MIBA-529059 format. One record per atom (N, C-alpha, C, O, CB): x, z, y. Coordinates in steps of 0.02 Angstrom, whole numbers, padded with zeros to 5 digits, always signed. Each point is the difference from the previous one (the first is absolute). Glycine has a CB too. Layout:
XZY ...
END
This chain:
-00081-00596-00256 -00067+00030-00023 -00017-00018-00076 +00014-00056-00022 -00058+00046+00146 +00013+00059-00164 -00007-00017-00062 -00075+00006-00016 -00040+00025+00039 +00160+00011-00066 -00137-00061-00034 -00072-00007-00022 -00034+00058-00007 -00061+00002+00006 +00089-00093-00060 +00010+00149+00041 -00032+00068-00014 +00008+00040+00053 -00017+00057-00016 +00036-00061-00095 +00002+00000+00176 +00005+00040+00031 +00033+00071-00006 +00057+00013-00020 -00134-00088+00037 +00031+00118+00002 +00026+00073+00006 +00007+00028-00081 +00038+00044-00019 -00104-00020+00150 +00024-00058-00168 +00002+00021-00079 +00074-00007-00025 +00015+00033-00050 -00140-00077+00026 +00174+00006+00053 +00067-00006-00012 +00033+00063+00018 +00046+00023-00033 -00050-00142+00050 -00015+00141+00026 +00032+00059+00030 -00027+00062-00033 +00035+00050-00002 -00020-00110+00112 -00074+00060-00135 -00020+00053-00030 +00032-00007-00084 +00011+00048-00037 -00127-00038+00132 +00125-00065-00109 +00037-00008-00072 +00058+00025+00007 +00012+00042-00043 -00060-00136+00008 +00098+00083+00082 +00062+00020+00011 +00005+00092+00008 +00044+00036-00024 -00026-00170+00083 -00069+00151-00026 -00012+00069+00014 -00033+00040-00060 -00016+00060+00002 +00005-00096+00120 +00004-00004-00174 -00043+00027-00067 -00055+00041+00022 -00011+00057-00019 +00110-00051-00058 -00141-00050+00131 -00077+00039+00015 -00050-00040-00031 -00057+00010+00020 +00083+00036+00094 -00018-00088-00159 -00057-00042-00030 -00028+00030-00061 +00043+00031-00033 +00008-00132+00077 -00107+00101-00067 -00027+00019-00052 +00018-00046-00066 +00022-00057+00008 -00107+00106+00074 +00076-00025-00139 +00029-00046-00059 -00027-00063-00004 +00036-00044-00022 -00019+00134-00041 -00092-00109+00085 -00028-00061-00009 +00022-00048+00058 +00009-00061-00007 -00105+00116-00057 +00105-00018+00125 +00025-00043+00058 +00060-00025-00005 +00015-00058+00016 -00075+00114+00047 +00105-00006-00089 +00076-00022-00013 +00008-00052-00048 +00040-00046+00010 -00005+00156+00013 -00075-00108-00083 +00005-00051-00041 -00021-00073+00023 +00021-00053-00025 -00036+00145-00051 -00030-00086+00128 -00019-00066+00030 +00060-00026+00039 +00027-00054-00012 -00152+00086+00021 +00144+00008+00038 +00056-00019+00041 +00055-00019-00037 +00034-00047+00020 -00070+00115+00060 +00053-00033-00140 +00061-00019-00040 -00010-00073-00031 +00046-00041-00007 -00022+00170-00022 -00087-00138+00011 -00015-00074-00020 +00001-00048+00052 +00014-00058-00014 -00081+00098-00069 +00057-00026+00133 -00002-00044+00063 +00082-00016+00021 +00027-00051+00022 -00153+00112+00025 +00147-00009-00060 +00080-00010+00017 +00042-00044-00042 +00050-00030+00018 -00056+00139+00020 -00024-00109-00105 +00038-00039-00063 -00012-00070+00014 +00040-00038-00027 -00057+00127-00066 -00039-00122+00136 -00004-00067+00023 +00008-00008+00064 -00016-00056+00019 -00047+00036-00098 +00087+00065+00130 +00009-00016+00075 +00072+00018+00025 +00012+00058+00016 -00138-00035+00002 +00162-00062-00014 +00066+00012+00024 +00009+00030+00073 +00049+00034+00014 -00024-00126-00091 -00074+00077+00123 -00007+00015+00062 -00006+00080+00001 +00035+00038+00032 -00089-00157-00003 +00006+00135-00069 -00013+00081-00007 +00062+00037-00037 +00017+00056+00018 -00152-00076-00028 +00164-00013-00039 +00048+00033-00028 +00065+00006+00038 +00042+00041-00018 -00099-00073-00078 +00066-00007+00147 +00048+00000+00045 -00011+00050+00057 +00046+00029+00028 -00027-00144-00062 -00089+00125+00051 -00010+00053+00036 +00003+00070-00022 +00017+00046+00037 -00069-00124+00007 +00033+00085-00112 +00012+00059-00037 +00071+00018-00004 +00019+00058+00010 -00116-00083-00072 +00138-00023+00049 +00077+00010+00002 +00028+00030+00067 +00043+00044+00001 -00035-00144-00081 -00040+00068+00147 +00017+00024+00061 -00028+00062+00010 +00036+00037+00033 -00025-00141+00007 -00062+00126-00058 -00033+00066+00010 +00033+00055-00041 -00001+00058+00019 -00105-00118+00003 +00135+00042-00076 +00039+00047-00040 +00065+00015+00019 +00028+00054-00011 -00089-00089-00070 +00092-00024+00118 +00065+00012+00031 +00003+00042+00062 +00044+00042+00012 -00019-00145-00059 -00085+00085+00093 -00013+00047+00051 -00018+00069-00020 +00017+00045+00037 -00048-00137+00022 +00004+00102-00103 -00017+00074-00020 +00063+00032-00018 +00009+00059+00014 -00124-00084-00060 +00160-00012+00017 +00062+00041-00030 +00048+00010+00063 +00034+00051+00006 -00039-00105-00135 +00005-00001+00179 +00041+00029+00064 -00033+00054+00035 +00035+00043+00027 +00011-00150-00008 -00114+00110-00015 -00034+00058+00029 +00019+00058-00031 +00021+00049+00031 -00109-00112-00003 +00081+00061-00094 +00012+00060-00049 +00075+00029+00028 +00007+00058+00018 -00081-00115-00137 +00127+00007+00118 +00062+00020+00020 +00018+00032+00068 +00052+00028+00016 -00037-00111-00089 -00075+00072+00110 +00007+00036+00075 -00004+00082-00009 +00031+00041+00034 -00097-00149+00031 +00026+00121-00114 -00005+00075-00010 +00059+00030-00003 +00005+00057+00025 -00097-00067-00080 +00149-00022+00025 +00059+00036-00016 +00049+00003+00074 +00054+00029+00003 -00063-00073-00146 -00017+00015+00187 +00036+00014+00064 -00008+00071+00030 -00053+00030-00010 +00036-00150+00032 +00064+00148+00012 -00013+00071+00027 -00049+00002+00053 +00000-00045+00043 +00112+00075-00069 -00155+00016+00028 -00046+00004+00052 +00026+00014+00073 +00047+00038+00011 -00118-00003-00104 +00040-00065+00140 +00030+00013+00074 -00029+00066+00023 -00055+00023-00016 +00065-00151+00050 +00033+00154+00005 -00022+00071+00028 -00055-00014+00062 -00023+00048+00029 +00151+00011-00059 -00145-00116+00046 -00039-00017+00050 +00020-00008+00074 -00034-00030+00042 -00029+00078-00121 +00125-00014+00092 +00013+00009+00063 +00024-00082+00032 +00008-00011+00060 +00027+00155-00088 -00027-00186-00018 +00025-00072+00027 -00063-00036+00012 +00001-00053+00032 +00110+00044-00099 -00163+00032+00045 -00073-00043+00006 -00031+00008+00062 -00050-00034+00010 +00024+00049-00124 +00052+00031+00168 -00028+00005+00055 +00029-00025+00046 +00062+00003+00003 -00103+00072-00035 -00002-00111+00084 +00033-00035+00063 +00038+00044+00042 -00018+00058+00007 -00070-00134-00004 +00142+00051+00027 +00038+00027+00046 -00043+00014+00069 -00046-00037+00017 +00148-00021-00079 -00080+00114+00101 -00032+00008+00059 +00010-00059+00045 -00048-00020+00033 +00059+00140-00048 +00047-00149+00020 +00005-00058+00039 -00044-00055-00023 -00021-00042+00040 +00132+00074-00016 -00126-00034-00083 -00043-00060-00025 -00060+00021+00029 -00030-00040+00036 +00085+00007-00149 -00076+00086+00104 -00074+00017+00020 -00008-00001+00080 -00055-00003+00027 +00041+00080-00137 +00060-00074+00138 +00008+00000+00092 -00013-00075+00001 -00054-00016+00025 +00157+00117+00018 -00060-00154-00069 -00013-00061+00007 -00059-00028-00020 -00024-00047+00033 +00125+00048-00037 -00130+00023-00050 -00065-00020-00024 -00058+00015+00050 -00043-00042+00012 +00088+00061-00127 -00044+00040+00143 -00055+00016+00043 +00008-00032+00064 -00044+00008+00042 +00028+00095-00097 +00070-00143+00071 +00014-00020+00058 -00019-00079-00002 +00005-00034+00051 +00087+00132-00032 -00111-00123-00072 -00023-00065-00012 -00070-00007+00025 -00048+00037-00014 +00122-00047-00082 -00073-00045+00137 -00076-00011+00035 -00056-00016-00067 +00015-00034-00049 +00044-00031+00178 -00113+00093-00120 -00058-00019-00036 -00013-00068-00022 +00010-00046+00040 -00047+00130+00016 +00017-00096-00111 -00008-00072-00018 -00067-00017+00019 -00045+00042-00007 +00124-00041-00087 -00090-00059+00118 -00065-00024+00024 -00034-00025-00069 +00033-00029-00044 +00009-00009+00174 -00115+00053-00135 -00028-00020-00060 +00001-00078-00004 -00008-00025+00056 -00063+00133-00059 +00077-00148-00043 -00007-00076+00011 -00061-00016-00038 -00023+00031-00048 +00149-00061+00059 -00153-00029+00023 -00061-00025-00017 +00004-00028-00074 +00053-00026-00018 -00079+00002+00143 -00022+00026-00162 +00008-00032-00077 +00006-00080+00015 -00026-00031+00046 -00057+00129-00117 +00122-00124+00022 +00019-00065+00001 -00068-00041-00019 -00042+00024-00038 +00172+00005+00007 -00135-00081+00056 -00075-00050-00010 +00023-00042-00063 +00025-00056+00004 -00072+00035+00137 +00034+00057-00199 +00014-00022-00074 -00066-00001-00032 -00039+00047+00003 +00157+00004-00013 -00128-00105-00019 -00059-00010-00036 -00011+00042-00058 +00052+00013-00032 -00045-00120+00071 -00061+00133-00061 +00005+00050-00058 +00018-00023-00064 -00025-00052-00021 -00052+00108+00075 +00120-00021-00090 +00022-00016-00072 -00054-00004-00045 -00056+00018+00018 +00155+00037-00001 -00088-00080-00077 -00054-00008-00058 -00020+00069-00017 -00056+00002-00026 +00105-00108-00026 -00015+00172+00060 -00034+00059-00017 -00034+00024+00058 -00036+00049-00008 +00114-00023-00077 -00073-00050+00142 -00036+00044+00065 -00054-00042+00016 +00004-00062-00003 +00098+00117+00061 -00159-00020-00040 -00057-00025+00027 +00002-00040+00063 +00038+00020+00044 -00079+00069-00099 +00003-00147+00066 +00000-00043+00065 -00014+00040+00056 -00002-00025+00056 -00036-00071-00113 
END
């Protein structure tokens, strides 16, 4: 987790205005954690960009087989489970 949260993603995606970008860059100059997060986001974005170079699928392999659908329909319906008796967390009302 970084100090600036979603603003780091916005920086990498070039979605910040000039002033906000300057503030984020000033923060990065002194925060190794956020610099590492930005570096990771940039690597991820580069990898995702490379996926667009893969050939598009024709879609026929994405459909379940008739045998799979038959077996799926034969499964018994799941019983709804009772909620666990867990005390509310800090962001949940009591």
